[in-house]
C-alpha positions in Angstrom: -9.0 2.2 -19.4 -5.5 3.5 -19.2 -4.1 1.7 -16.2 -4.8 -1.5 -14.3 -3.1 -3.0 -11.3 -4.1 -5.8 -8.9 -3.8 -4.4 -5.4 -3.9 -7.5 -3.3 -2.5 -6.7 0.1 -0.8 -3.4 -1.0 -1.7 -0.2 0.6 -4.4 1.2 -1.8 -4.1 4.7 -0.3 -0.4 4.9 -1.4 -1.2 3.5 -4.8 -4.0 6.1 -5.4 -1.5 8.9 -4.5 1.2 7.4 -6.7 -1.2 7.1 -9.7 -2.6 10.6 -9.3 0.9 12.0 -9.0 2.2 10.3 -12.2 -1.0 10.8 -14.3 -1.4 14.5 -13.9 -3.9 14.8 -16.8 -6.4 12.3 -15.2 -9.2 13.8 -13.1 -10.4 10.6 -11.5 -9.9 6.8 -11.0 -12.5 4.0 -10.9 -11.8 1.2 -8.4 -13.2 -2.1 -9.5 -13.3 -5.6 -8.0 -11.0 -7.8 -10.1 -13.0 -11.1 -9.5 -16.5 -9.8 -10.0 -15.4 -6.9 -12.3 -17.9 -4.7 -10.6 -17.5 -1.0 -9.9 -16.6 -0.1 -6.3 -16.0 3.7 -6.3 -14.9 6.8 -8.1 -11.8 8.6 -6.7 -11.6 12.2 -7.7 -8.7 14.6 -7.7 -9.1 17.7 -5.5 
């Protein structure tokens, strides 16, 4: 894990774009539920 952020009511689409723009060497993100700690989805760079 290289980055964590609680999203809350933030626009998760904007956050995804921001992370992928700043972390150019990362090919994907994993979204997780912070309360249950379960995997939600994989977000891949295109």
